[in-house]
Legacy VTK file of the C-alpha trace (Angstrom):
# vtk DataFile Version 3.0
C-alpha trace
ASCII
DATASET POLYDATA
POINTS 230 float
74.927 107.292 -111.662
77.771 104.804 -110.310
81.688 105.013 -110.368
81.775 102.252 -112.293
79.225 104.519 -114.627
81.235 107.527 -114.164
84.529 106.010 -115.345
83.075 104.473 -118.207
81.209 107.803 -119.374
84.717 109.624 -118.991
86.086 107.388 -121.189
83.312 107.144 -123.672
84.010 110.914 -124.344
87.785 111.628 -124.662
88.889 111.179 -127.878
92.526 110.370 -126.661
93.339 109.088 -123.802
96.921 110.764 -121.773
98.993 109.013 -119.178
100.727 109.628 -116.737
104.601 107.455 -116.694
105.986 107.384 -113.342
102.992 106.108 -111.392
100.310 105.288 -113.798
103.041 103.137 -115.951
106.210 102.600 -114.247
107.201 103.182 -110.974
110.133 104.483 -111.994
112.652 104.177 -109.175
111.472 100.989 -107.917
114.717 99.240 -108.351
117.668 102.576 -108.426
115.865 104.540 -105.206
115.289 108.890 -106.162
117.003 109.943 -103.312
120.764 107.611 -104.333
120.259 109.247 -107.844
119.430 113.060 -106.294
122.812 112.308 -104.279
124.515 111.325 -107.461
123.104 114.703 -109.248
124.094 116.791 -106.036
127.805 115.501 -106.475
127.710 116.436 -110.077
126.547 119.803 -108.989
128.860 120.102 -106.350
131.773 119.926 -108.360
130.512 122.461 -110.230
129.125 124.952 -107.452
129.622 123.791 -104.396
127.407 126.471 -102.843
124.182 124.939 -105.243
126.202 121.240 -104.179
125.214 121.885 -100.632
121.338 122.996 -101.005
121.114 119.925 -103.335
122.061 117.555 -101.295
119.619 118.218 -98.656
116.773 117.127 -101.214
116.075 113.438 -101.768
113.950 114.265 -105.104
116.116 114.772 -108.545
113.940 116.821 -110.055
114.358 119.725 -107.026
118.145 118.986 -107.754
117.563 119.698 -111.258
115.957 123.098 -110.300
118.181 123.817 -108.927
121.123 123.247 -110.792
119.282 125.156 -113.299
119.036 127.916 -110.755
122.912 128.121 -110.891
123.957 128.418 -114.308
123.369 127.191 -117.831
126.071 125.315 -117.479
125.685 123.066 -114.368
121.649 122.848 -115.358
122.414 120.802 -118.827
124.969 118.496 -117.213
122.432 117.758 -114.383
119.890 117.317 -116.367
122.002 114.953 -118.961
122.997 112.646 -115.562
119.226 112.355 -114.375
117.852 111.569 -118.126
120.817 108.782 -117.849
120.012 108.001 -114.595
116.261 107.567 -115.351
117.310 105.164 -118.444
119.415 103.293 -116.256
116.415 102.705 -113.281
113.581 101.930 -115.477
116.034 99.001 -116.736
115.546 97.561 -112.892
112.328 99.048 -112.257
110.492 95.886 -113.002
106.800 94.886 -114.866
105.119 97.834 -115.232
101.984 99.526 -112.571
99.635 96.265 -112.197
96.869 97.050 -115.156
98.762 99.564 -116.859
99.954 97.689 -119.806
96.274 96.294 -119.962
94.891 99.939 -120.070
97.117 101.101 -122.810
96.223 98.053 -125.223
92.271 98.006 -123.843
92.652 101.923 -125.166
94.016 101.665 -128.639
91.971 98.598 -128.807
88.848 100.981 -128.086
90.213 103.238 -130.728
91.231 106.158 -128.887
94.637 107.488 -129.153
97.248 107.090 -126.747
100.311 109.678 -125.299
102.203 109.718 -122.730
102.873 113.426 -120.785
105.616 113.164 -117.980
107.979 115.351 -116.381
110.561 112.285 -116.433
112.845 112.203 -119.854
110.973 110.803 -123.058
114.457 108.662 -123.241
113.269 106.786 -120.148
109.847 106.296 -121.527
110.696 105.334 -124.446
112.968 102.596 -122.899
111.086 101.138 -120.676
107.963 101.056 -123.402
110.261 99.443 -125.816
111.567 96.885 -123.145
108.575 95.583 -122.138
106.819 95.767 -125.738
104.307 98.025 -125.509
105.679 101.370 -127.766
103.473 99.788 -130.336
100.313 100.791 -127.783
101.874 104.712 -127.811
101.094 107.017 -130.239
102.839 110.218 -128.747
105.808 110.574 -125.956
105.585 114.288 -124.703
108.452 114.436 -121.696
110.384 116.798 -119.770
111.075 119.818 -121.927
114.998 120.247 -122.239
116.279 123.149 -120.682
112.487 124.511 -119.784
111.819 123.283 -116.469
108.667 125.778 -116.039
106.944 123.956 -118.879
106.822 120.848 -116.869
103.858 119.890 -115.334
101.720 121.581 -113.898
102.134 123.665 -116.530
99.662 122.677 -119.061
102.583 121.989 -122.136
102.766 118.890 -122.273
99.017 118.241 -122.667
98.817 120.511 -125.169
101.336 119.668 -126.722
100.477 115.800 -127.336
97.093 117.298 -128.128
99.156 119.117 -130.923
100.867 116.344 -131.829
97.483 114.257 -132.375
95.898 116.116 -134.646
93.058 117.275 -132.131
91.837 119.681 -129.701
93.590 119.083 -125.792
89.428 119.102 -124.314
88.887 116.025 -126.205
91.558 114.915 -124.108
90.983 112.338 -120.625
94.345 112.699 -118.739
95.296 109.583 -116.130
97.651 110.690 -113.322
98.826 110.515 -109.740
99.425 113.332 -108.674
97.943 116.607 -107.944
99.786 118.239 -110.611
98.318 116.175 -112.929
95.275 117.378 -112.033
96.292 121.062 -112.010
97.931 120.410 -115.617
94.865 119.675 -117.199
92.553 121.645 -115.178
94.445 124.287 -116.986
94.601 122.391 -120.414
90.556 122.134 -120.887
91.310 118.231 -120.669
89.114 115.812 -118.641
91.209 114.029 -115.781
90.955 111.151 -113.810
92.985 110.769 -110.483
94.957 107.547 -110.325
95.381 107.022 -106.287
97.919 104.344 -106.022
98.162 105.497 -102.074
94.660 105.752 -99.945
95.502 109.153 -99.029
95.193 110.396 -102.584
91.676 110.051 -102.889
90.899 112.970 -100.684
93.306 115.192 -102.483
92.091 114.498 -105.635
88.408 114.528 -104.687
89.125 117.824 -103.054
90.889 119.257 -106.246
87.928 118.366 -108.529
89.484 115.149 -110.538
86.773 114.689 -112.562
87.398 110.393 -111.578
89.553 108.640 -108.686
90.096 105.332 -109.347
92.193 103.076 -107.157
93.207 100.475 -109.972
94.792 100.693 -112.974
92.259 97.797 -114.018
89.998 100.156 -114.039
90.818 101.898 -117.072
91.465 98.641 -119.425
87.650 97.494 -117.579
85.866 100.681 -118.313
87.290 100.805 -121.774
86.425 97.330 -122.415
83.108 97.936 -121.277
82.149 101.183 -123.879
LINES 1 231
230 0 1 2 3 4 5 6 7 8 9 10 11 12 13 14 15 16 17 18 19 20 21 22 23 24 25 26 27 28 29 30 31 32 33 34 35 36 37 38 39 40 41 42 43 44 45 46 47 48 49 50 51 52 53 54 55 56 57 58 59 60 61 62 63 64 65 66 67 68 69 70 71 72 73 74 75 76 77 78 79 80 81 82 83 84 85 86 87 88 89 90 91 92 93 94 95 96 97 98 99 100 101 102 103 104 105 106 107 108 109 110 111 112 113 114 115 116 117 118 119 120 121 122 123 124 125 126 127 128 129 130 131 132 133 134 135 136 137 138 139 140 141 142 143 144 145 146 147 148 149 150 151 152 153 154 155 156 157 158 159 160 161 162 163 164 165 166 167 168 169 170 171 172 173 174 175 176 177 178 179 180 181 182 183 184 185 186 187 188 189 190 191 192 193 194 195 196 197 198 199 200 201 202 203 204 205 206 207 208 209 210 211 212 213 214 215 216 217 218 219 220 221 222 223 224 225 226 227 228 229
């Protein structure tokens, strides 16, 4: 079986297509760099807890800053989480166009009669803002974003996938997730869903294969093409 045939078969067997967001659909911090957002959040945290702020300032990852904030306490965690959500929404307004092939993939999935949901560790508000900005909201039935104040439920926890499946009244084993990171593969494996690894960088292909992704693609347009073929 060829690679294209594997992709076609994987999508043909899925009743719902779950899309990761940051990567498969949008480069969230393309216009507002993640390290800049991390610095903003670290400064906010530092004003509440200096030691935590110093620790947070050592990372350029906004999600890592969020984890540090929640470890510090409920109030710092809530404030930083609210600030991160606002920054994500701000970021997608300057992020540019969707990932090449993503809009086509979303449209093709719906045209092929599949349910479509976005499952992301980014806030649902951010996802919704981007989809609306680019006229794509009509193709997405459900959005499961970062669980507020429950970071342990973020991917690689299977919770977002299971939640999306429940909202769409289908068993998660009938879903396929398209993700661009190992945590996506891990979440799908834990949920019992099929997973397509989107290797938007060359080194990811081997990582996804080693992690036993069902199929690995290099372009989101491949999804649209395969769905059009089925």
